[in-house]
C-alpha positions in Angstrom: 9.5 -12.7 -17.6 8.1 -12.0 -21.1 4.7 -11.2 -19.8 6.1 -8.4 -17.7 8.4 -7.1 -20.4 5.5 -7.0 -22.8 3.1 -5.4 -20.3 -0.6 -4.9 -21.3 -2.3 -2.1 -23.2 -4.5 -0.2 -20.8 -5.4 2.9 -22.7 -9.1 3.3 -23.6 -10.2 0.8 -21.0 -11.6 3.4 -18.4 -8.3 3.0 -16.6 -7.6 5.7 -14.0 -3.9 5.5 -14.6 -4.0 6.0 -18.4 -7.4 7.5 -19.2 -8.0 10.1 -16.5 -8.7 13.5 -18.1 -5.4 15.0 -16.8 -3.2 12.3 -18.4 -2.0 14.2 -21.5 -1.3 12.6 -24.9 2.3 11.2 -25.1 2.7 11.2 -21.3 3.7 7.9 -19.6 1.7 7.6 -16.3 3.8 6.3 -13.4 1.5 7.6 -10.6 -1.4 5.6 -9.1 -0.2 2.3 -7.5 -1.4 -0.4 -9.8 0.5 -2.4 -12.4 0.8 -2.3 -16.2 1.1 -6.1 -16.2 -1.5 -8.7 -17.2 -2.8 -10.5 -14.1 -1.8 -14.1 -13.4 -3.4 -16.6 -15.7 -4.9 -18.6 -12.9 -6.8 -15.5 -11.7 -8.1 -14.8 -15.2 -9.3 -18.4 -15.6 -11.2 -18.3 -12.4 -12.8 -14.9 -13.2 -13.9 -16.2 -16.7 -15.5 -19.3 -15.0 -17.3 -17.0 -12.5 -18.6 -14.8 -15.4 -19.8 -17.9 -17.2 -22.2 -18.8 -14.3 -24.6 -16.2 -15.7 -26.1 -15.2 -12.4 -24.8 -12.5 -10.1 -27.2 -12.2 -7.3 -26.3 -11.8 -3.6 -23.5 -14.0 -2.5 -21.5 -14.9 0.6 -17.9 -16.1 1.0 -17.4 -19.8 1.3 -15.0 -21.7 3.6 -12.6 -22.0 0.6 -12.2 -18.2 0.7 -11.2 -18.2 4.4 -9.0 -21.3 4.0 -7.1 -19.5 1.2 -6.5 -16.5 3.4 -5.5 -18.6 6.4 -3.0 -20.8 4.4 -1.5 -17.7 2.6 -0.9 -15.9 5.9 0.7 -18.9 7.5 2.9 -19.9 4.6 4.0 -16.5 3.4 3.9 -14.4 6.6 4.2 -17.1 9.3 1.1 -15.7 10.9 -1.5 -18.3 12.1 -4.9 -16.8 11.5 -8.3 -18.1 12.7 -11.4 -17.9 10.4 -13.4 -15.7 12.8 -10.6 -13.1 12.7 -11.0 -12.4 9.0 -13.3 -9.5 8.1 -14.0 -9.0 4.4 -14.0 -5.4 3.1 -14.1 -4.1 -0.5 -10.8 -2.2 0.0 -8.2 -1.4 2.5 -9.0 2.3 2.9 -12.5 1.4 4.0 -10.9 -1.0 6.4 -8.8 1.8 7.9 -11.9 4.0 8.2 -14.0 1.2 9.8 -11.1 0.3 12.0 -11.0 3.8 13.5 -14.7 3.6 14.3 -14.0 0.3 16.1 -11.1 1.5 18.4 -11.7 5.2 18.8 -14.5 7.8 19.4 -15.1 11.2 17.9 -12.6 13.7 19.3 -9.9 11.1 20.0 -6.4 11.7 18.7 -4.9 9.4 16.1 -1.2 9.5 15.2 0.2 8.9 11.7 3.9 8.9 10.8 4.6 11.2 7.8 5.2 11.3 4.9 2.5 8.6 4.4 -0.2 7.4 2.0 -2.6 10.3 1.4 -5.9 8.6 2.5 -4.4 8.2 6.0 -5.1 12.0 6.5 -8.6 11.8 5.1 -9.8 8.7 7.1 -8.8 10.4 10.4 -10.3 13.8 9.6 -13.5 12.4 8.0 -14.0 10.2 11.1 -14.2 13.3 13.3 -10.9 12.3 15.0 -8.0 14.7 15.7 -5.0 14.1 13.5 -1.5 14.1 15.0 1.6 13.8 12.9 4.8 12.3 14.1 7.3 12.8 11.2 9.7 10.0 10.3 13.4 10.7 10.4 15.0 10.9 7.0 18.6 10.1 6.9 19.9 10.3 3.3 16.7 8.7 2.1 16.5 6.0 4.8 13.4 6.6 6.9 13.1 5.5 10.6 10.6 6.0 13.3 11.3 9.0 15.6 10.4 7.4 18.9 11.4 10.5 20.9 9.0 12.7 18.8 6.3 10.0 19.1 6.4 10.0 22.9 6.1 13.8 22.9 3.0 13.7 20.6 1.1 11.2 22.8 -1.5 12.6 25.1 -4.3 11.2 27.2 -6.6 11.6 24.2 -4.4 9.5 21.9 -6.2 6.3 21.2 -4.9 4.9 18.0 -2.0 4.8 15.5 -2.2 4.2 11.8 1.0 2.6 10.3 2.0 1.5 6.8 4.1 -1.7 6.4 5.8 -1.7 4.0 5.8 2.0 4.2 4.3 4.0 1.4 6.0 6.1 0.0 9.5 5.5 1.4 9.6 1.7 0.7 10.8 0.8 4.2 10.0 -2.7 5.4 9.9 -2.2 9.2 12.2 -4.5 11.1 10.9 -6.7 13.9 12.8 -4.7 16.5 11.3 -1.4 15.2 7.8 -2.9 15.4 8.5 -4.3 18.9 9.6 -0.9 20.1 6.5 0.8 18.5 4.1 -1.7 20.1 5.8 -1.3 23.5 5.2 2.5 23.3 1.5 1.9 22.4 1.2 -0.7 25.1 2.4 1.8 27.7 -0.3 4.3 26.7 -3.3 2.1 25.8 -3.1 2.9 22.1 -4.5 0.6 19.4 -2.7 0.0 16.1 -4.2 -0.2 12.7 -1.7 -1.5 10.2 -2.0 -1.1 6.4 -0.1 -4.1 5.0 -1.4 -4.0 1.5 2.2 -4.0 0.0 3.4 -6.8 2.2 3.9 -9.3 -0.6 6.1 -7.0 -2.6 9.5 -7.1 -0.9 13.0 -6.9 -2.3 15.7 -9.6 -1.9 17.3 -9.6 1.5 14.2 -8.2 3.3 11.2 -9.9 4.9 7.9 -8.6 6.0 6.9 -8.9 9.7 3.3 -8.8 10.7 2.7 -6.6 13.7 -0.3 -8.5 15.0 1.6 -11.3 16.8 3.7 -8.6 18.5 0.6 -6.8 19.6 -0.9 -10.0 20.9 2.2 -10.6 23.1 2.1 -7.1 24.5 -1.6 -6.7 24.9 -2.2 -4.1 22.2 -5.4 -4.1 20.2 -4.6 -4.5 16.5 -6.3 -4.4 13.1 -4.2 -5.7 10.1 -5.4 -4.6 6.7 -4.4 -6.9 3.8 -5.4 -7.5 0.2 -4.3 -9.3 -3.0 -5.0 -6.0 -4.9 -1.5 -4.6 -4.9 0.6 -7.8 -5.4 -1.8 -9.3 -8.0 -3.1 -6.1 -9.6 -6.8 -6.6 -8.5 -7.8 -3.1 -7.3 -11.0 -2.9 -9.3 -12.2 -6.4 -8.1 -12.6 -4.9 -4.6 -11.4 -7.6 -2.3 -9.5 -7.1 1.0 -9.5 -8.5 4.5 -9.0 -6.9 7.9 -7.7 -9.4 10.4 -8.9 -8.6 13.9 -8.1 -10.9 16.8 -9.9 -9.0 19.6 -13.5 -10.1 19.7 -14.9 -6.8 21.0 -13.0 -4.8 18.4 -14.1 -7.2 15.7 -17.8 -6.9 16.6 -17.6 -3.1 16.6 -15.9 -3.2 13.2 -18.5 -5.6 11.7 -21.4 -3.5 13.2 -20.0 -0.4 11.4 -19.8 -2.2 8.1 -23.4 -3.6 8.4 -24.8 -0.3 9.5 -23.3 1.4 6.4 -24.2 -1.5 4.1 -20.7 -2.2 2.9 -20.3 -5.7 4.2 -21.4 -7.6 1.0 -19.0 -9.1 -1.4 -19.1 -9.0 -5.2 -19.4 -12.1 -7.5 -15.7 -12.1 -8.4 -14.0 -11.4 -5.1 -13.7 -15.0 -3.9 -12.5 -16.4 -7.2 -9.9 -13.7 -7.6 -8.5 -14.2 -4.1 -8.3 -17.9 -4.4 -6.7 -17.7 -7.8 -4.1 -15.3 -6.4 -3.4 -16.9 -3.0 -3.6 -20.6 -4.0 -2.6 -20.7 -7.6 -0.3 -17.8 -8.5 2.7 -18.1 -6.3 5.1 -18.5 -9.2 3.7 -15.5 -11.0 4.1 -13.4 -7.8 7.8 -14.5 -7.5 8.4 -13.6 -11.1 6.7 -10.2 -10.7 8.8 -9.4 -7.6 12.0 -10.3 -9.5 11.0 -8.2 -12.5 10.0 -5.2 -10.4 13.2 -5.4 -8.4 15.1 -5.3 -11.7 13.3 -2.1 -12.5 14.1 -0.7 -9.1 17.8 -1.5 -9.5 17.9 0.0 -13.0 16.1 3.2 -11.9 18.2 3.8 -8.8 21.5 3.0 -10.4 20.8 5.1 -13.4 20.0 8.2 -11.3 23.0 7.7 -9.1 25.3 7.4 -12.2 23.7 10.0 -14.5 21.5 12.5 -12.5 23.3 13.4 -9.3 20.9 16.4 -8.7 18.2 13.8 -7.7 18.4 11.8 -4.6 16.9 8.3 -4.4 17.3 5.1 -2.4 16.2 1.6 -3.4 13.1 0.7 -1.6 13.0 -2.4 0.6 9.4 -3.1 -0.4 6.6 -1.9 -2.8 7.1 -1.1 -6.4 7.3 2.6 -5.6 10.3 4.9 -5.6 10.5 8.1 -3.6 12.7 10.7 -5.3 14.0 13.9 -3.7 14.0 16.8 -6.2 14.9 19.5 -3.6 18.4 19.8 -5.1 16.9 21.0 -8.4 15.6 24.4 -9.4 12.0 23.1 -9.2 12.5 21.6 -5.8 9.9 23.8 -4.1 7.7 24.3 -7.2 5.0 22.2 -8.8 7.2 19.3 -9.6 4.4 17.1 -10.8 3.3 19.6 -13.5 6.9 20.3 -14.5 7.6 16.6 -15.1 4.4 16.1 -17.0 5.2 19.0 -19.3 8.9 18.6 -19.7 9.7 15.0 -19.1 6.4 13.5 -20.4 5.9 11.4 -17.2 3.1 11.6 -14.7 3.9 11.0 -11.0 2.4 11.5 -7.6 3.4 14.8 -6.0 5.1 14.5 -2.7 2.6 16.7 -0.9 -0.1 14.1 -1.5 1.8 12.3 1.4 1.7 15.4 3.7 4.0 18.4 4.1 6.9 16.0 4.9 6.8 15.1 1.3 7.4 18.6 -0.1 10.2 18.5 -2.7 9.6 14.8 -3.4 7.7 12.8 -6.0 6.7 9.1 -6.1 7.3 6.9 -9.2 5.5 3.6 -9.8 7.8 1.1 -11.5 5.3 -1.8 -11.9 5.6 -1.4 -15.6 7.6 -2.7 -18.6 11.3 -1.7 -18.6 10.8 0.5 -21.7 8.6 2.9 -19.6 11.3 3.2 -17.0 13.9 3.9 -19.7 11.7 6.5 -21.2 11.3 8.3 -17.9 15.0 8.2 -17.1 16.1 9.5 -20.4 13.7 12.5 -20.1 14.8 13.1 -16.5 18.4 13.1 -17.6 17.8 15.7 -20.3 16.2 18.0 -17.8 18.3 17.5 -14.7 21.8 16.1 -15.5 
């Protein structure tokens, strides 16, 4: 665990999280969802070897790449995947955008369950689709799908749903029965599902991630599952992700969109990073999950014991914590700016996740424990 406790220096490395112009001196950034940990040694070794080749012309992905994805999905998620189903994309957000082009037309309605990851709003609107929100139920910090509201929001023009599993920002890991009920609703209305599963390998003890694709197959629902090693292995700037699409027609439309917009080529490091992650870094991943869960426990317990004006629930997945500030004097103000100025910590404002996030902020705990302690002590001084 020493490598996680030690962390890695990221300032002055063109790092969004630490070097963005709005990150003030002396402020600890706990906002954008990447880690302050050094990547697994196996990944670094493979990237160094790739750099040593000395030539970086156009490349394609080998069978080894696809085999690594297939094996990882089967062993970790009990999801048998065929090579033809795997569509490389540089990042999951592009996968969501391309997915909408594959299963909807301009003017179609797309449902999202809020609060939810901010780009969900953008990819729908920027696609020329009509955004429909079905807010999740919040019961003392525990979020569930509101199926009654969902049914009310569906119209003849509703053609797709975007979901997030594990859910960002609440940290829910949707149960199999929840996903089955959701797919049944979509099956009854001919609605396709695009699932963002980028956090699926970051799950706390006692919970397990369920891929929605096998359920969709059983119920005849078209599905696109967006996955990536970028979150669990801290590889966002390598740009490697995969959309798994079983339906041939949907897959062809998806690939045609990527080719038409010239975004279907991989970079020279994508394959080596993914193989190093999926085939050679399982122990690192287990240790990272254990360390992050320790941070989650420490953060949540500390707030419950020392800062009762804040409301928080331990997430079931992700390294993100969703904190309710509505019980404080700044509950309806600019919480992000207040915390930066007075607590020296930079977070994501809740409204980035839609109006349902008003009064909340999101903390990223994929960092050394000392950063968590720093944030909590400053929060306690302001809000206890």
